[in-house]
VOBA-1610 file (N, C-alpha, C; in pm, whole numbers, padded with zeros to 5 digits, always signed):
BEGIN
Met-08356+06109+00573Met-08309+06131+00442Met-08361+06288+00402Thr-08338+06293+00270Thr-08362+06431+00212Thr-08512+06444+00244Ser-08567+06557+00319Ser-08699+06580+00320Ser-08782+06583+00203Lys-08875+06512+00190Lys-08983+06515+00093Lys-09131+06506+00150Glu-09226+06550+00055Glu-09363+06533+00122Glu-09422+06396+00117Ile-09487+06326+00221Ile-09560+06201+00199Ile-09693+06216+00217Lys-09767+06098+00198Lys-09908+06100+00218Lys-09940+06077+00358Tyr-10046+06171+00404Tyr-10094+06149+00535Tyr-10241+06132+00535Leu-10314+06057+00595Leu-10468+06023+00630Leu-10503+06130+00742Lys-10577+06220+00717Lys-10642+06317+00784Lys-10771+06290+00831Ile-10801+06268+00986Ile-10919+06256+01024Ile-10956+06331+01153Lys-11087+06341+01181Lys-11114+06408+01324Lys-11057+06331+01453Lys-11009+06414+01539Lys-10922+06340+01658Lys-11011+06217+01721Glu-11141+06255+01725Glu-11206+06151+01813Glu-11227+06020+01730Leu-11192+06024+01599Leu-11220+05892+01531Leu-11072+05828+01530Gly-10970+05882+01576Gly-10820+05825+01573Gly-10811+05663+01629Gln-10863+05642+01742Gln-10869+05515+01808Gln-10947+05425+01712Ile-11072+05461+01651Ile-11153+05370+01581Ile-11079+05344+01461Phe-11026+05436+01396Phe-10931+05418+01274Phe-10818+05317+01294Val-10749+05326+01409Val-10645+05228+01423Val-10704+05084+01451Lys-10796+05077+01517Lys-10856+04945+01533Lys-10927+04879+01406Phe-10976+04981+01318Phe-11031+04933+01171Phe-10921+04870+01109Ile-10816+04956+01113Ile-10705+04887+01005Ile-10645+04767+01054Lys-10621+04752+01201Lys-10600+04627+01244Lys-10673+04502+01212Glu-10808+04533+01210Glu-10887+04411+01172Glu-10908+04386+01037Glu-10892+04502+00944Glu-10922+04490+00801Glu-10786+04457+00734Phe-10681+04488+00784Phe-10559+04457+00705Phe-10464+04371+00782Lys-10504+04317+00910Lys-10431+04226+00976Lys-10277+04243+00968Ser-10195+04170+00901Ser-10039+04183+00899Ser-10010+04278+00813Gln-10080+04344+00729Gln-10036+04438+00654Gln-10009+04556+00709Thr-09896+04653+00703Thr-09856+04770+00758Thr-09897+04897+00676Leu-09987+04979+00738Leu-10026+05095+00659Leu-09960+05215+00712Ile-09949+05240+00841Ile-09907+05360+00898Ile-09753+05333+00899Asp-09693+05442+00855Asp-09528+05464+00844Asp-09469+05489+00980Lys-09432+05405+01067Lys-09392+05420+01188Lys-09261+05492+01204Ser-09186+05513+01090Ser-09065+05603+01108Ser-09099+05748+01113Asn-09220+05765+01099Asn-09260+05914+01110Asn-09366+05952+01219Lys-09367+06057+01275Lys-09445+06080+01383Lys-09597+06089+01331Ile-09695+06061+01406Ile-09833+06103+01407Ile-09856+06236+01442Leu-09916+06312+01348Leu-09932+06461+01388Leu-10068+06509+01427Lys-10070+06607+01501Lys-10219+06671+01542Lys-10209+06814+01490Glu-10314+06840+01438Glu-10343+06980+01379Glu-10494+07030+01433Asn-10502+07108+01520Asn-10632+07160+01559Asn-10717+07038+01614Asp-10829+07027+01530Asp-10935+06923+01584Asp-10893+06768+01496Tyr-10786+06789+01435Tyr-10758+06646+01350Tyr-10640+06586+01373Ile-10614+06467+01329Ile-10495+06392+01368Ile-10450+06338+01230Leu-10336+06319+01196Leu-10282+06305+01069Leu-10193+06177+01073Phe-10223+06068+01024Phe-10149+05929+01024Phe-10053+05916+00884Pro-09917+05914+00907Pro-09843+05895+00788Pro-09851+05759+00731Leu-09849+05753+00602Leu-09909+05627+00538Leu-09763+05599+00466Ile-09743+05458+00448Ile-09632+05404+00378Ile-09647+05438+00232Glu-09530+05422+00155Glu-09551+05445+00021Glu-09581+05314-00057Asp-09702+05288-00055Asp-09762+05174-00136Asp-09887+05214-00199Lys-09886+05249-00330Lys-10024+05290-00388Lys-10132+05185-00384His-10085+05051-00396His-10199+04965-00391His-10260+04943-00265Leu-10196+04940-00151Leu-10241+04952-00013Leu-10342+05065+00012Ile-10285+05191-00039Ile-10349+05314+00001Ile-10486+05309-00073Asn-10484+05274-00190Asn-10597+05253-00282Asn-10701+05165-00208Lys-10656+05059-00168Lys-10733+04950-00095Lys-10790+05033+00042Leu-10706+05110+00096Leu-10759+05181+00225Leu-10869+05269+00183Thr-10858+05356+00090Thr-10948+05452+00067Thr-11082+05397+00006Lys-11080+05295-00053Lys-11198+05209-00102Lys-11260+05133+00030Ser-11179+05093+00118Ser-11248+05040+00258Ser-11308+05147+00332Leu-11252+05273+00324Leu-11321+05373+00421Leu-11437+05456+00366Glu-11460+05419+00228Glu-11586+05486+00172Glu-11713+05480+00238Asn-11773+05571+00273Asn-11906+05564+00341Asn-11883+05526+00500Ile-11770+05513+00549Ile-11737+05495+00685Ile-11686+05603+00759Phe-11577+05664+00708Phe-11513+05772+00793Phe-11511+05891+00679Glu-11515+06016+00750Glu-11482+06113+00668Glu-11335+06150+00682Tyr-11256+06157+00565Tyr-11102+06177+00584Tyr-11068+06251+00456Gln-10922+06288+00446Gln-10860+06352+00358Gln-10725+06270+00332Ile-10672+06260+00236Ile-10539+06223+00187Ile-10472+06345+00150Ile-10359+06381+00238Ile-10286+06525+00199Ile-10150+06496+00185Leu-10074+06575+00120Leu-09941+06561+00117Leu-09875+06660+00236Lys-09761+06603+00294Lys-09719+06691+00395Lys-09579+06642+00424Glu-09479+06743+00469Glu-09335+06702+00511Glu-09339+06633+00639Pro-09283+06507+00637Pro-09288+06434+00755Pro-09198+06470+00864Ile-09223+06451+00988Ile-09155+06469+01119Ile-09098+06312+01174Pro-08957+06296+01155Pro-08930+06143+01168Pro-08939+06115+01328Ser-08988+05998+01367Ser-09006+05942+01503Ser-08862+05913+01548Leu-08830+05985+01680Leu-08700+05961+01730Leu-08708+05810+01807Lys-08837+05761+01821Lys-08829+05645+01900Lys-08836+05504+01791Phe-08827+05526+01676Phe-08844+05431+01573Phe-08714+05386+01544Glu-08695+05237+01553Glu-08558+05195+01507Glu-08557+05111+01401Tyr-08482+05148+01282Tyr-08486+05064+01166Tyr-08413+04929+01161Lys-08459+04841+01093Lys-08409+04694+01109Lys-08278+04683+01032Ser-08263+04766+00925Ser-08142+04763+00849Ser-08144+04886+00749Leu-08020+04894+00676Leu-08013+05026+00605Leu-08108+05012+00465Glu-08152+04881+00437Glu-08238+04854+00322Glu-08365+04927+00349Asp-08395+04911+00474Asp-08540+04959+00520Asp-08539+05119+00511Ile-08444+05191+00541Ile-08416+05325+00523Ile-08432+05376+00380Leu-08357+05301+00296Leu-08319+05333+00180Leu-08409+05271+00057Lys-08530+05197+00104Lys-08602+05125+00001Lys-08673+05217-00099Asn-08702+05336-00061Asn-08760+05439-00157Asn-08683+05539-00206Glu-08532+05522-00167Glu-08440+05634-00192Glu-08325+05598-00295Val-08311+05462-00325Val-08213+05419-00426Val-08280+05342-00518Ser-08220+05342-00631Ser-08287+05239-00744Ser-08257+05089-00708Glu-08342+05006-00763Glu-08337+04864-00733Glu-08198+04810-00774Asp-08150+04852-00879Asp-08020+04777-00912Asp-07907+04815-00837Leu-07925+04924-00726Leu-07818+04969-00642Leu-07841+04887-00495Ile-07963+04844-00483Ile-07975+04775-00361Ile-07878+04683-00301Gln-07844+04586-00406Gln-07743+04499-00367Gln-07615+04538-00329Tyr-07562+04674-00353Tyr-07433+04720-00309Tyr-07466+04803-00164Ile-07575+04793-00092Ile-07579+04849+00041Ile-07502+04762+00126Pro-07399+04809+00187Pro-07327+04707+00270Pro-07417+04653+00399Lys-07376+04536+00435Lys-07451+04479+00530Lys-07394+04504+00679Ser-07263+04560+00670Ser-07211+04572+00797Ser-07104+04704+00788Tyr-07085+04763+00908Tyr-06999+04879+00912Tyr-06946+04883+01046Asp-06849+04956+01090Asp-06789+04983+01221Asp-06836+05103+01275Ile-06859+05126+01396Ile-06894+05257+01469Ile-06789+05259+01592Ile-06716+05368+01582Ile-06597+05399+01670Ile-06649+05531+01726Gly-06690+05537+01855Gly-06727+05670+01921Gly-06854+05721+01840Asp-06860+05837+01775Asp-06946+05874+01697Asp-06926+05904+01537Ile-06823+05802+01531Ile-06786+05798+01382Ile-06816+05654+01333Ala-06862+05643+01199Ala-06888+05509+01138Ala-06802+05509+01012Ile-06742+05376+00997Ile-06651+05343+00892Ile-06698+05232+00798Ile-06717+05270+00681Ile-06779+05155+00584Ile-06713+05130+00469Glu-06725+05017+00401Glu-06663+04967+00292Glu-06775+04933+00179Phe-06719+04955+00063Phe-06809+04936-00052Phe-06751+04846-00145Asp-06821+04759-00220Asp-06780+04687-00329Asp-06769+04777-00428Arg-06703+04718-00561Arg-06655+04795-00679Arg-06795+04833-00748Phe-06803+04957-00816Phe-06912+04999-00891Phe-06859+05038-01020Ser-06793+04949-01114Ser-06730+04990-01210Ser-06835+05027-01324Glu-06956+04969-01316Glu-07054+04993-01431Glu-07144+05107-01413Tyr-07099+05199-01315Tyr-07201+05315-01287Tyr-07111+05447-01299Glu-07175+05555-01328Glu-07097+05683-01326Glu-07065+05736-01192Lys-06954+05794-01179Lys-06890+05859-01050Lys-06991+05929-00979Glu-07063+06033-01059Glu-07160+06106-00980Glu-07271+06036-00927Ser-07325+05948-00982Ser-07422+05852-00926Ser-07384+05784-00809Ile-07261+05721-00819Ile-07214+05654-00702Ile-07189+05750-00593Asn-07128+05846-00608Asn-07105+05950-00481Asn-07240+05989-00420Asn-07353+05997-00500Asn-07467+06016-00446Asn-07529+05914-00385Phe-07505+05796-00418Phe-07529+05674-00358Phe-07474+05648-00222Lys-07350+05680-00234Lys-07267+05679-00107Lys-07317+05769+00009Lys-07335+05888-00041Lys-07400+05998+00045Lys-07524+05950+00116Lys-07610+05890+00048Lys-07725+05837+00089Lys-07708+05723+00197Ile-07611+05637+00176Ile-07579+05544+00260Ile-07520+05602+00395Gly-07443+05716+00382Gly-07395+05759+00498Gly-07487+05816+00592Glu-07598+05914+00523Glu-07703+05961+00582Glu-07792+05857+00658Ala-07803+05738+00588Ala-07899+05641+00640Ala-07823+05583+00770Ile-07693+05576+00769Ile-07635+05517+00889Ile-07637+05627+01008Thr-07654+05749+00980Thr-07670+05847+01094Thr-07835+05840+01128Ile-07915+05805+01059Ile-08051+05775+01087Ile-08081+05659+01165Ala-07997+05544+01126Ala-08023+05421+01202Ala-07946+05427+01342Asn-07837+05518+01351Asn-07759+05530+01457Asn-07763+05656+01507Lys-07819+05717+01612Lys-07855+05852+01612Lys-07723+05915+01664Asn-07641+05836+01737Asn-07511+05912+01802Asn-07410+05920+01686Val-07418+05870+01585Val-07315+05893+01463Val-07316+06020+01392Lys-07225+06095+01401Lys-07202+06234+01340Lys-07120+06239+01193Thr-07028+06140+01180Thr-06951+06129+01080Thr-06938+05988+01013Val-06947+05996+00873Val-06949+05866+00817Val-06814+05855+00719Tyr-06726+05758+00736Tyr-06620+05772+00637Tyr-06623+05616+00560Glu-06565+05645+00431Glu-06549+05511+00354Glu-06389+05484+00362Lys-06391+05347+00370Lys-06249+05295+00378Lys-06203+05293+00221Thr-06100+05348+00188Thr-06052+05356+00048Thr-05905+05303+00016Ser-05843+05219+00119Ser-05739+05167+00095Ser-05732+05049+00203Glu-05635+04956+00176Glu-05610+04833+00275Glu-05542+04892+00404Ile-05533+04834+00514Ile-05440+04864+00618Ile-05303+04855+00568Lys-05231+04964+00580Lys-05085+04950+00541Lys-04990+05039+00621Gly-04861+05021+00622Gly-04766+05093+00665Gly-04731+05042+00823Lys-04631+05083+00875Lys-04575+05029+00995Lys-04687+05075+01121Tyr-04762+05178+01084Tyr-04862+05213+01196Tyr-04994+05160+01171Arg-04998+05073+01078Arg-05141+05001+01047Arg-05260+05086+01020Leu-05243+05190+00915Leu-05339+05285+00902Leu-05402+05246+00771Arg-05523+05295+00746Arg-05576+05293+00628Arg-05653+05440+00581Glu-05662+05453+00440Glu-05703+05580+00413Glu-05856+05593+00414Leu-05911+05720+00457Leu-06052+05713+00477Leu-06104+05848+00407Thr-06219+05858+00360Thr-06276+05949+00278Thr-06405+05972+00339Leu-06433+06102+00375Leu-06569+06140+00419Leu-06680+06145+00315Ile-06785+06066+00356Ile-06891+06070+00272Ile-07022+06134+00314Tyr-07019+06155+00452Tyr-07141+06225+00497Tyr-07116+06268+00650Gly-07177+06397+00676Gly-07159+06447+00833Gly-07050+06540+00845Gln-07008+06545+00980Gln-06904+06639+01012Gln-06770+06586+00968Asn-06680+06675+00931Asn-06551+06660+00861Asn-06454+06653+01004Lys-06458+06534+01062Lys-06372+06536+01179Lys-06339+06382+01208Ser-06220+06355+01275Ser-06165+06220+01289Ser-06123+06191+01426Lys-06138+06270+01529Lys-06117+06239+01655Lys-06261+06204+01733Thr-06239+06112+01818Thr-06381+06072+01880Thr-06333+05996+02018Ile-06436+05976+02096Ile-06416+05900+02216Ile-06499+05766+02220His-06430+05675+02214His-06526+05522+02197His-06539+05459+02334Lys-06652+05416+02353Lys-06684+05361+02488Lys-06699+05192+02478Glu-06628+05124+02560Glu-06620+04972+02553Glu-06603+04907+02679Asn-06697+04833+02731Asn-06658+04760+02842Asn-06641+04852+02959Lys-06702+04967+02980Lys-06705+05049+03096Lys-06571+05121+03088Cys-06502+05115+02958Cys-06390+05207+02955Cys-06405+05319+02835Ser-06322+05413+02840Ser-06332+05512+02726Ser-06203+05544+02657Phe-06197+05538+02532Phe-06072+05553+02453Phe-06089+05667+02361Lys-05982+05775+02386Lys-05994+05883+02289Lys-05890+05860+02193Leu-05929+05862+02051Leu-05829+05832+01947Leu-05866+05901+01815Asp-05793+05905+01729Asp-05810+05966+01584Asp-05801+05849+01495Val-05935+05828+01415Val-05938+05722+01351Val-05846+05720+01212Lys-05807+05852+01172Lys-05706+05841+01065Lys-05567+05843+01099Lys-05529+05841+01234Lys-05385+05833+01275Lys-05358+05731+01371Thr-05463+05669+01407Thr-05441+05538+01488Thr-05525+05413+01447Phe-05459+05291+01476Phe-05543+05174+01450Phe-05637+05134+01564Phe-05762+05125+01531Phe-05858+05075+01632Phe-05970+04984+01556Thr-05995+04867+01610Thr-06111+04813+01556Thr-06220+04778+01678Pro-06324+04813+01670Pro-06450+04777+01769Pro-06462+04632+01755Arg-06441+04560+01665Arg-06476+04415+01617Arg-06414+04329+01732Leu-06313+04360+01818Leu-06256+04276+01913Leu-06294+04288+02056Val-06421+04358+02064Val-06472+04408+02198Val-06488+04266+02284Tyr-06547+04165+02229Tyr-06551+04042+02311Tyr-06438+03960+02338Glu-06339+03968+02250Glu-06218+03921+02276Glu-06134+03990+02387Arg-06145+04133+02380Arg-06085+04204+02480Arg-06137+04169+02617Arg-06275+04161+02611Arg-06336+04136+02737Arg-06322+03980+02780Arg-06269+03901+02707Arg-06242+03742+02760Arg-06118+03755+02810Ile-06004+03840+02768Ile-05895+03850+02810Ile-05884+03903+02972Thr-05981+04027+02965Thr-05993+04094+03084Thr-06060+04020+03167Met-06159+03934+03163Met-06219+03837+03260Met-06155+03703+03301Ser-06029+03681+03248Ser-05961+03570+03271Ser-05887+03565+03383Asn-05837+03449+03430Asn-05788+03425+03564Asn-05650+03510+03612Ile-05654+03635+03583Ile-05522+03721+03608Ile-05492+03748+03745Lys-05391+03716+03803Lys-05356+03714+03933Lys-05303+03865+03990Ala-05311+03892+04099Ala-05269+04030+04150Ala-05118+04032+04129Asn-05063+04145+04095Asn-04913+04167+04103Asn-04848+04112+03975Glu-04937+04043+03880Glu-04866+04002+03754Glu-04788+04092+03691Leu-04686+04073+03604Leu-04637+04162+03503Leu-04665+04119+03350Ile-04749+04217+03295Ile-04809+04196+03161Ile-04738+04290+03060Ile-04704+04213+02928Ile-04646+04315+02832Ile-04722+04304+02716Asp-04783+04424+02687Asp-04864+04444+02562Asp-04770+04495+02465Leu-04730+04430+02370Leu-04632+04457+02256Leu-04673+04568+02164Phe-04802+04536+02131Phe-04889+04654+02020Phe-04991+04709+02061Ala-04976+04808+02180Ala-05081+04827+02258Ala-05180+04945+02200Gly-05144+05016+02083Gly-05220+05107+02049Gly-05279+05214+02128Val-05395+05246+02121Val-05446+05353+02229Val-05473+05291+02350Gly-05442+05168+02375Gly-05461+05099+02499Gly-05600+05011+02536Pro-05659+04954+02436Pro-05784+04894+02446Pro-05767+04770+02535Ile-05662+04693+02516Ile-05646+04580+02597Ile-05570+04607+02755Ser-05482+04692+02724Ser-05417+04731+02865Ser-05495+04802+02959Ile-05593+04887+02918Ile-05638+04982+02991Ile-05768+04886+03056Gln-05820+04805+02986Gln-05929+04721+03034Gln-05891+04608+03145Ile-05764+04558+03120Ile-05711+04478+03208Ile-05661+04550+03340Ala-05600+04676+03335Ala-05562+04751+03439Ala-05680+04806+03517Lys-05806+04812+03465Lys-05921+04872+03522Lys-05976+04758+03606Asn-05947+04648+03582Asn-05995+04521+03659Asn-05913+04440+03749His-05786+04476+03732His-05691+04374+03808His-05561+04462+03844Asn-05523+04445+03979Asn-05394+04520+04049Asn-05278+04458+03974Val-05237+04484+03865Val-05114+04438+03784Val-05046+04558+03723Thr-04929+04529+03685Thr-04831+04611+03611Thr-04817+04570+03469Ile-04853+04671+03380Ile-04838+04649+03231Ile-04763+04754+03175Tyr-04657+04691+03102Tyr-04568+04780+03001Tyr-04654+04766+02883Ser-04684+04890+02817Ser-04750+04898+02688Ser-04671+04955+02599Phe-04631+04903+02472Phe-04555+04963+02373Phe-04620+04980+02246Asp-04590+05083+02183Asp-04667+05116+02055Asp-04544+05206+01971Ile-04543+05177+01838Ile-04439+05241+01766Ile-04496+05377+01719Asn-04615+05397+01681Asn-04700+05497+01632Asn-04700+05607+01761Pro-04650+05729+01732Pro-04634+05830+01842Pro-04782+05877+01863Asp-04861+05899+01767Asp-05008+05930+01790Asp-05081+05834+01904Ala-05078+05698+01863Ala-05125+05607+01946Ala-05071+05610+02080Tyr-04944+05637+02085Tyr-04871+05651+02221Tyr-04930+05779+02298Lys-04948+05878+02223Lys-05009+06010+02269Lys-05157+05981+02342Tyr-05229+05927+02264Tyr-05366+05904+02298Tyr-05388+05782+02419Leu-05283+05701+02407Leu-05268+05594+02534Leu-05263+05670+02653Asn-05145+05781+02661Asn-05124+05845+02798Asn-05244+05925+02822Glu-05320+05996+02721Glu-05442+06047+02751Glu-05553+05975+02817Asn-05568+05827+02752Asn-05657+05742+02806Asn-05632+05687+02951Leu-05504+05706+02989Leu-05477+05641+03133Leu-05541+05753+03229Thr-05550+05868+03193Thr-05625+05964+03276Thr-05766+05957+03261Leu-05801+05914+03144Leu-05961+05909+03135Leu-06027+05790+03205Asn-05970+05704+03239Asn-06010+05585+03295Asn-05955+05566+03446Lys-06056+05516+03532Lys-05985+05480+03661Lys-05945+05331+03663Leu-05823+05328+03696Leu-05751+05198+03686Leu-05720+05148+03830Ile-05705+05022+03844Ile-05667+04957+03977Ile-05528+04922+03956Gly-05482+04885+03826Gly-05319+04844+03810Gly-05266+04967+03745Asn-05136+04950+03715Asn-05034+05044+03677Asn-05005+05011+03525Ile-05014+05125+03456Ile-04965+05091+03307Ile-04851+05190+03278Ile-04741+05130+03222Ile-04608+05229+03185Ile-04606+05215+03044Pro-04641+05317+02974Pro-04640+05327+02815Pro-04529+05361+02757Tyr-04468+05311+02652Tyr-04343+05356+02571Tyr-04391+05350+02414Asn-04328+05472+02365Asn-04338+05492+02221Asn-04205+05429+02175Leu-04222+05288+02136Leu-04098+05237+02097Leu-04140+05116+01983Asp-04027+05103+01906Asp-04031+04996+01811Asp-03989+04863+01891Ile-04079+04777+01911Ile-04042+04668+02023Ile-03922+04582+01981Lys-03893+04590+01853Lys-03769+04523+01822Lys-03644+04564+01875Glu-03653+04709+01928Glu-03525+04761+01989Glu-03511+04685+02148Ile-03594+04627+02173Ile-03601+04560+02323Ile-03478+04453+02311Leu-03435+04411+02203Leu-03339+04293+02195Leu-03195+04378+02205Asn-03186+04494+02183Asn-03057+04583+02182Asn-02993+04560+02325Pro-02869+04516+02325Pro-02819+04475+02447Pro-02778+04588+02539Ser-02780+04712+02471Ser-02741+04832+02533Ser-02887+04898+02605Asn-02994+04838+02574Asn-03123+04880+02622Asn-03135+04867+02755Lys-03156+04963+02849Lys-03159+04941+02977Lys-03291+04889+03029Leu-03408+04923+02946Leu-03544+04854+02974Leu-03546+04713+02946Ala-03469+04678+02840Ala-03446+04538+02815Ala-03391+04456+02922Leu-03284+04518+02979Leu-03228+04443+03094Leu-03312+04427+03205Met-03400+04525+03208Met-03486+04530+03334Met-03612+04422+03317Leu-03660+04418+03212Leu-03784+04330+03180Leu-03728+04186+03125Lys-03632+04151+03091Lys-03569+04030+03045Lys-03614+03935+03137Gly-03698+03816+03107Gly-03741+03720+03173Gly-03832+03733+03311Lys-03901+03834+03267Lys-03985+03890+03408Lys-04137+03878+03383Ala-04173+03867+03250Ala-04339+03875+03207Ala-04396+03759+03240Asp-04529+03773+03299Asp-04612+03670+03336Asp-04697+03629+03206Arg-04714+03738+03136Arg-04808+03728+03002Arg-04756+03828+02906Val-04752+03794+02790Val-04741+03877+02689Val-04841+03866+02559Ile-04892+03981+02537Ile-04999+03990+02438Ile-04936+04039+02302Met-04969+03966+02202Met-04913+03995+02059Met-05022+04002+01963Asn-05110+04116+01982Asn-05201+04161+01885Asn-05168+04230+01763Leu-05082+04165+01659Leu-05030+04207+01535Leu-05049+04111+01432Pro-05163+04087+01418Pro-05189+03941+01346Pro-05109+03928+01212Glu-05087+04046+01123Glu-05021+04025+01002Glu-04863+03979+01041Arg-04821+04018+01137Arg-04662+03982+01159Arg-04646+03928+01317Ser-04731+03890+01376Ser-04698+03847+01522Ser-04589+03740+01528Leu-04585+03651+01427Leu-04492+03543+01437Leu-04334+03596+01425Asp-04332+03706+01367Asp-04200+03781+01353Asp-04142+03823+01486Tyr-04237+03820+01595Tyr-04195+03876+01731Tyr-04194+03775+01839Val-04202+03646+01802Val-04222+03546+01909Val-04064+03542+01981Asp-03963+03598+01921Asp-03839+03593+01997Asp-03839+03694+02090Ile-03917+03818+02082Ile-03934+03923+02178Ile-04016+03867+02289Ala-04123+03793+02244Ala-04208+03727+02368Ala-04125+03631+02440Cys-04042+03554+02393Cys-03969+03458+02471Cys-03853+03548+02545Phe-03802+03629+02491Phe-03694+03721+02573Phe-03760+03776+02698Leu-03880+03822+02683Leu-03939+03884+02805Leu-04018+03798+02903Met-04054+03643+02843Met-04133+03580+02937Met-04043+03526+03038Lys-04100+03492+03158Lys-04031+03408+03255Lys-03995+03278+03213Lys-03862+03227+03228Lys-03816+03107+03182Lys-03889+02985+03244Ser-03955+03021+03350Ser-04029+02896+03432Ser-04184+02875+03370Gly-04209+02989+03279Gly-04337+02966+03212Gly-04411+03087+03229Gly-04495+03124+03121Gly-04600+03210+03131Gly-04699+03217+03015Ile-04802+03305+03006Ile-04916+03289+02905Ile-04880+03399+02784Ile-04890+03346+02666Ile-04871+03412+02545Ile-05024+03428+02470Tyr-05050+03535+02429Tyr-05163+03566+02331Tyr-05113+03591+02213Asn-05119+03496+02098Asn-05062+03529+01984Asn-05170+03521+01872Tyr-05184+03644+01803Tyr-05285+03649+01718Tyr-05232+03634+01565Gln-05302+03559+01488Gln-05253+03542+01344Gln-05381+03549+01237Phe-05340+03581+01120Phe-05436+03570+01010Phe-05386+03436+00940Cys-05483+03348+00938Cys-05471+03220+00877Cys-05565+03159+00777Glu-05510+03120+00682Glu-05602+03079+00560Glu-05681+02954+00581Lys-05796+02954+00541Lys-05896+02832+00543Lys-05848+02745+00420Pro-05873+02612+00452Pro-05939+02557+00570Pro-05849+02540+00701Asp-05891+02491+00794Asp-05843+02464+00919Asp-05736+02566+00966Pro-05780+02706+00989Pro-05706+02824+01034Pro-05659+02794+01168Ile-05745+02754+01251Ile-05689+02740+01388Ile-05578+02633+01405Glu-05590+02529+01338Glu-05483+02415+01336Glu-05329+02475+01278Lys-05356+02558+01184Lys-05253+02621+01113Lys-05166+02729+01210Ala-05263+02801+01281Ala-05212+02908+01380Ala-05115+02834+01473Ile-05185+02724+01537Ile-05137+02651+01643Ile-04986+02581+01595Thr-04987+02531+01482Thr-04856+02484+01418Thr-04753+02580+01413Asn-04798+02710+01347Asn-04714+02811+01320Asn-04637+02859+01442Leu-04717+02867+01567Leu-04665+02919+01691Leu-04582+02813+01747Lys-04610+02685+01732Lys-04524+02560+01796Lys-04386+02564+01722Thr-04393+02575+01582Thr-04276+02576+01515Thr-04165+02690+01547Asn-04247+02815+01558Asn-04160+02924+01596Asn-04094+02918+01737Leu-04181+02866+01829Leu-04129+02847+01956Leu-04012+02737+01977Met-04043+02627+01894Met-03932+02532+01891Met-03796+02559+01847Asn-03802+02658+01743Asn-03675+02706+01701Asn-03607+02798+01769Leu-03683+02846+01894Leu-03624+02917+01990Leu-03599+02844+02125Asn-03597+02705+02110Asn-03593+02628+02227Asn-03688+02648+02335Trp-03817+02698+02302Trp-03928+02712+02385Trp-04045+02612+02351His-04139+02569+02418His-04250+02501+02393His-04377+02529+02444Val-04488+02486+02373Val-04603+02504+02436Val-04641+02395+02556Glu-04635+02434+02671Glu-04658+02335+02801Glu-04810+02316+02795Lys-04893+02409+02778Lys-05041+02383+02763Lys-05121+02471+02671Leu-05197+02417+02591Leu-05279+02516+02508Leu-05399+02554+02591Leu-05432+02664+02614Leu-05537+02716+02687Leu-05677+02764+02611Glu-05622+02831+02495Glu-05736+02857+02408Glu-05697+02884+02261Ala-05775+02804+02176Ala-05728+02833+02032Ala-05879+02851+01947Lys-05892+02966+01885Lys-06032+02991+01840Lys-06015+03109+01720Thr-06117+03090+01633Thr-06124+03194+01560Thr-06204+03323+01619Val-06140+03436+01625Val-06185+03552+01693Val-06300+03615+01596Lys-06261+03625+01480Lys-06364+03683+01351Lys-06306+03640+01210Ala-06398+03664+01132Ala-06363+03640+00980Ala-06293+03755+00957Tyr-06189+03717+00877Tyr-06105+03856+00809Tyr-06105+03876+00665Ser-06145+03777+00600Ser-06151+03784+00441Ser-06228+03635+00401Pro-06278+03636+00284Pro-06351+03511+00231Pro-06237+03391+00243Lys-06107+03415+00253Lys-06024+03321+00247Lys-05938+03292+00387Ser-05951+03376+00480Ser-05876+03361+00607Ser-05960+03415+00722Asp-05919+03372+00851Asp-05982+03402+00962Asp-05869+03468+01053Leu-05912+03562+01153Leu-05826+03597+01259Leu-05839+03501+01374Val-05726+03430+01408Val-05709+03334+01504Val-05639+03373+01625Val-05686+03360+01762Val-05603+03357+01863Val-05554+03229+01921Val-05442+03218+01950Val-05374+03101+02017Val-05321+03122+02168Glu-05375+03101+02251Glu-05347+03159+02400Glu-05297+03036+02467Ser-05158+03028+02502Ser-05101+02920+02564Ser-04992+02956+02666Tyr-04985+02829+02735Tyr-04873+02854+02855Tyr-04747+02796+02788Ile-04642+02878+02783Ile-04519+02841+02706Ile-04417+02845+02823Lys-04306+02765+02781Lys-04180+02722+02876Lys-04075+02712+02797Leu-03971+02753+02843Leu-03828+02731+02797Leu-03789+02582+02823Asn-03733+02513+02708Asn-03694+02376+02728Asn-03576+02371+02830Glu-03574+02275+02895Glu-03481+02235+02997Glu-03358+02174+02947
//
C-alpha cells in the first residue's frame, strides 16, 4: 500500500531471541509483530515491526518496563516478500474506512498477470472517494498476488456476438495482453478483445482427462483462444476442428497452437458456425456426420446450435458437451430437459446421460450447468 511510517520496537541484537520468547509467553495467542513487514537490523540493534493496535502496544511497553532497554520508533516499513495475506480485508484493514469494508469484493479473476474484479453499487458515496477506494483494492490485489501487474474493473455485462465486456483500469500497468497458464498449457490472449474465464479450469481438466480415444474427430463450436481444444490435443492424438466467430480469438488460437506442444492436430477456423449448414459450404460436406464429440460452450445460446451439433455428429452416435445457464431451483433437471426436447425436435435422442452437474454459480438466480451425453439419431 502507500508507504507510511509504522511503529518499531528497537532493542539490542543480543536481546532479540529473548524478546520473541518473552512475547510468546506473555501474550500467547495475541499477535504483536507485524509479519507483513520485515524485521530490520541497524548496527547493533534489531527492529521489530509492531501491529497497529494502541492497546496492545501500551500493554507491551508496560510489560517491558524494568526488563529490557528499548525504544519505540517510527520508520517506513519494508514489506516481507514471504508473507501471504489471507484476504484483501487483511491488507486493507487500516487503509479504508469501516463503512467501506463491506464493499471489498470476496473474489476476483486472475488471467495471466491481469486481475479482473467486479464491485457492488456505491450510490451513497462521492465519485472521488469511490475511485480512491477502488485504487486501494487494485493495489491490495497486487500485494496479495505478486505476479499481478494490472487490475481492471468489470464495467458492463458480457455482450455482443464476441461475448466481451467493458473493462476499466483501476490500478497498475495499462495493458490488456497477457499469457495465462493452466493445466500445463499456455494461452496468449487480450482480455479486452477475447472472452476467457479462468473459472472453468477444473471443467476443462475433466474433459481432457476423460476417456478420449486415439484418432477421434472432435469439434469445438466456440473455441475462443483454444483453452479446451489445446488441452485435449496436448494429451490425446485426435483431430479437432476449432471454430470461433471472433477474429481476435482466432488470431490468438493460431498463436497458441505454436505456444504449446501438441500430440493431436487442431484445425482452426474464423467462422460463424451457423454457416456450416450452408449447402454450398465445402467444409460442411466434409464434416457432416463425422464427429465423435461436439463441444458447445456457449451457455447463453447453446440450445440454438443443437441442430449444428446433430448435423456434425456421427449418426451412429457420439458425445455432446452442452453448457447452459439455468435458473434455480433444479437447474440441472432443467438443462437435461432443455437438451432432450431440442434433440427430440431434430429426431435425435439421449442414448445415455454421462454427466450432468453444476459447473459453477452464475448469479444468485442461476447456475452454469453442463450436460454431457451420448446422443444418437432415431432409427
